[in-house]
N, C-alpha and C positions, 0 to 999 in steps of 0.2 A: 661207710662211705667208700666208694671205689677209688683206688689210687691211680695216679697218673704215672706214665712211664718217664715223664720229666722229673728228675730228682728234686728240683726246686718246687714244682707244683705239688709233688707228693708231700714234701715237708710242710708246705702251707696248710694242706688239708689235715695232716696229722696233728699239727700244733694248734689248730683252731677247732677241731671237731668236738672237744670237750666243752660243755656248757652251751651248746647251740640251742637256741630257742627255749632256754630255761632248763635244759637237761643238765644234771649234775650239780644243781644249785641247792639241793636239799637232801633229805633222807631218801635212800634208794627205794623206789616203788611208791612213794607217797606224793611226790610232786610239791611238797611243802618246803619253803625256804626256811633255813634255820639261822639264828644269830650265833654269836661267839660263845654264848652260854649253853648252847644246845636246846634253846627254847624256840618255839615257832615264832617267826618274825611277823609283825603286823604288816600286811601287804600295802596298807595305806600310808605307812610311815617310812617305808624303805627309801633309801637314797636313789635317785635316778641313775641309770647306767652312765659310766664315765665316757663311753664312746657310743656312737650310733652304729647302726647296722650297715653292712656292705651293700652297695647298689651297683647297677651296671654303669652308672655315670662315674662312680669312683674308679672302676676298672678302666674305663675308656680314658679318663683324665690322667691317671697315673701311668698308663701305658704310653699315652701320647707324650707326656713329659719325659719319660725314660727314652723313648725313641728320638725325641727332639734333641736331648743331650748327646746321644750317640751320633745323630746326623751332623750336628754342628762340629763336633770333634773330628768326625770322619772327613768332612769337607775341608776343614782347616788342615788336617794331616795330609790329605791328597795334594792340595795346592802348595803346602809347605815343601813337600817332596819335589813336586814338579818345578818349583822355583829354582832348584839347583841347576847349575849351568851345564854340567856334563852327566852322561848316563852313569858313569862310575860313582859320581857324587850322589846321584839319586839312589842308587843301589845301597851305598854305604849308609844312607839315612833310612831307607825303607825297611831294610832287614832288622835293624835294632828296634825300630818302632813297632814292627810286626811282632817281634818276640816279646817286647814289654807288654804290648796290648794283650797278646794271647795268654801269657803267664799271669799277668795281673788279673785279667778277667776270670781265669780258671781258679786262682786262689780265692777270689771274692765269692765265686759261686760255691766253692767248697765250704768257706766260712758261713755263708748264708744257709747252706743245706744242712751241714752237720752241727753248726753252732746255733741253729734255730733262730736266725736273724733275717729271715726272708722279708719281714715287714719293716725292716730298718731302711728308711729312705736314703740315708747317707751311703749305705752299702750298695743299694740298688743304683743310685746315680753314679757312684764311683765305678761300679761295674760298667755302666753305660759309657763312661768316659774312656775306660781302658779298651772296651770293645770298639769305640770310635777310632782309637789309634790303630787297632788291628784291622778293622774294616777299611779305613782310609788307605793304609799302606798296602794291604793285599789287593785292593781294587786297583791301585796304581800299578802294582807289579803285574797283574794279569792283563790290564788294559794297555799298558805301554811297553812292557818288557817281554811278554809271552806271545801275544797275538801279532799277526802280521799287519801290513799297512792297508789291507783291503777294507777295514772297518775302523772307525774312529773310536777313541777311548770313551768319549761321551756316549756314543751309540751303544757300545758294549755294556757299559755300566747301567745305562738307562734300560736296556733290555733285561738285565738281571734284576733291577729294582721292580720293573713292571711284572716280571715273572714271579718274583717273591710275593708281592702283594696280591697278584692274581690268584696264586695258590692259596694264600691266606683267606681272602674273601670267598674263594670257591669252596674251601673246606668249611668256612663259617656257614655258608648257604647249605651245604650238605648236612651239617649238624642241625641246623634250624628246621629243615624239612624232615629230618629223621631218616634220610636215605641209608645211612650206615649207623647201626646201633652200637653204642659203646657198652660192651658187655665184659664181664671178667675174662672170658676166653679171648676176646679181641685184645684186651689189655695184656694178657700173658703172651700172646703171639707177637704183639708189637714190641714188647720188652725183650723177648728172646731175639727178635730181629736186630734190635739196637745193640744188644750185647755182642751178637755175631759180627756186626759191622765194626764195632769198636775193636774187637779182637783182630780183625783183618787189617784195620788201620794201623794198629800198633805193630803188628807183624810186618806190614809193608814198610813202616817207618824204620824199624830195626834193620831190615834188609837194605834199605836205602842208605842207612848210615855206614854199612859195611861195604857196599858196592859203589857208593857215590852217585847212584842213579835214582830216578824218581820212583822206580818200582812199577810192577805191572799194573797196579791199581791206580796209578797217577801219571802214567806215561803218555796218555792221550790216545792209546790204542782202543780196540773194540772192548776189551775187558774193562778198561778204565771208564769208558763211556757207560757200560752196563752198570758198573759199580756206582757211578755218580747218579744214575737214574734210580737205583735202589735207595741210595741215601736221600734223594729228593722225595721219593715215595714215603719213606719212613718219617721224614720230617713233616710231610703233609699230613699223614695219618695221626701223628702225635698231636697235631692241633686239635683233633677231635677230643682227645683225652683232656687236653688243657681246657677246652671250652666246657667240657662236662664237669671238670673239677670246679671251675669258676662258677658255673651255673648252680652247682650244689652248694657251694659256699654262700652264694647270695640267698638261695631259698632256705638255707639252714640258719640264717641270721648271724653270720660271722661278723666280727667287728670291721669297721671301715679300713683299718690299717692293713688288713689282709690284701687290699688292692695292690700294695707295693709288691707283695710276693707273686701275685698273679702277673703283674707287669714284668717282673724279672723272669718268670718262667716263659712267658710268651716271647720276650726279647731273646732269650737263649735259643729258642727254636727258630725265630726269624733270622738270626745271624747265621745259624747253621744252614738254613735253607738258602739264604742269599749267596753264601760262599760256594755251596755246591752248584747252584745255577750258574754263577759266574765262572766257575771252573769248567762246567760242561760247555758253556758258550766259548770259552777259550780253546777247547779241544777242536771245535768246528772252525775256528778262525785263526788258528796258529799256522805258522809256515810249515 
């Protein structure tokens, strides 16, 4: 099964690919199920499977729940920050919440990916809550502290949300009609691009820590605009691999709990895409 560039989705596929559609249930090459004594089991007396197979409805439902938790926490965080009387008080609350959300979300993604707990709903929903803190606080920072007065905060955030879901459904349409084929070569190229972007982000962050500036990749200049467009493109194309992985899980008969892992992987990409679109919009509307 082809792997996704999204580490969460790749883990879901890896952890569920054994035993699909009856494979791996018996002696290799025979297709016969065996009992604990090494004897052929009676197919008419076997216990029914403990879980049902994954469906598209499971994926949609679990993704909607995850995004719902993220949205509620993000909205509460945004208005909680905006309720502060002064700008300094708002900043003093927004920055800690942003850091807590970012670090907490990263830790949970690492636990889910390397601990093989992608299908754990508690971890997925906890990640959504942490990302809600991050999204709500960074949205407030960009919309109220970075941009000028020519555009309202609501309009900027609304444009970012519409752009995010526009890209999401656009790539879903592209995947469904087969306009771009998800091949091993495509996967390798996309993964290489994401590694390159990650290295540049880390390098820019390190330089910014020493210089006290945003760095050339995040200062709003031409290079920063091009870099954000590259990040948006990579996030958009990664949806194709996520859709392909989810589709293969469904057709291969993965258990329904795998829907939580699919929801987590899609949410990770959606958050990345939203932040990059919001950042790009802030470049065009900042003073």
